[in-house]
C-alpha angles and dihedrals in degrees: 000000000000090000091052089051091049091051092054092046093051092049092048090051091048094051088052090052094049098046096079093050097046099052095065086051092055094046091049088054092053092048089052092052091053096050090050091051094047090048091049092052092048093052093048089050089049091049091052093049091046093049090049094048090046091050094050090049090053092049092052085053091050095051090049094050093045092054088052089056092045095050093043090052089048092047090051092055096043090053094054116127101239121338112029116262135190127219122262093202132034087227089066088070088063094053117013105224092202096071127068091218124059109276121176129194095173131037097216140338095268124219123246104253090218100047098028087224131116089230120117136180108244128222106211139187100200108310093340127097114226097163152356139226138186122266091206117123124230138070119277118247094207113085105161145028096057121158123263110288095027096074091119088064087080090073096048117129092189140020088253089067087066092094111180100203123177114240111252094203094051095044094049099038096106097034132093131201133048118017119257112255114262121246114256119257101271123150117257092026118123117244116269115260120213116246119255121224116243094241096053112107117241113260114236115252113247119245116270128217122246088253091054090046090052091047090050093049089050093050092048093047090051091051091049092050092052094045092049087054086053091051091051090048099045110016103039093066087063094056142275095286089055091051093049090050090052090048090053090051086053094052090051092052091046092052091051091048093053094045095041097186092190087203095132092265118132124242110253111260119245109260113212114179115211140173 
């Protein structure tokens, strides 16, 4: 009995001796758990910001790339000997088969910045390609601030709704002969414009209000900023001279955008020298 009492007293004394030393260990564990939770939330927030920023950059690249295809298709149609024609293959933009000498309307078949593939959805009128669109899934983040002619993109519910369709009017402004095939009735496409005969005099552009002038200037400035970013991304690796050449091309497009002659001429394409 005395031995049992001694055992109880010894364990009680041991518990009292351990209590002070055990409390700091438990508090430290709680602090570590809180720190882990805070770091986890910070990493999650940083990942969200990075994903959003990356998506916005890819959207800017998609807009630029789509406009390259649109301008190249319009250039192909405008260069037609006789009646305006559209390409049947995107490869025809790299080497126009209608001319004996090499004639390019597009530097390369650009890759979709979202899919990483050189595969595009094709907007067709019969057998002819009049535009392209991305095959990437997802809903665009960008909902405003589009360049002139792309205002309908603000209502897009998918990247496939960003359809880069060549303007029938601008492509056929200097051509005579049969009319250009009208785009199929697809949502988001601009209404077809009737071709204008080469001999028809250009109609004077109506005067614009100060608010319209300011809005035009903002749209053109947005376009120039985006294209300068593309120059830094694609031309700068080829050297300083390539960057300056690309920036000169951007300035020419900005001047055209601001003046907007509306005489049927095409906006000059963005020239990005590359290796």
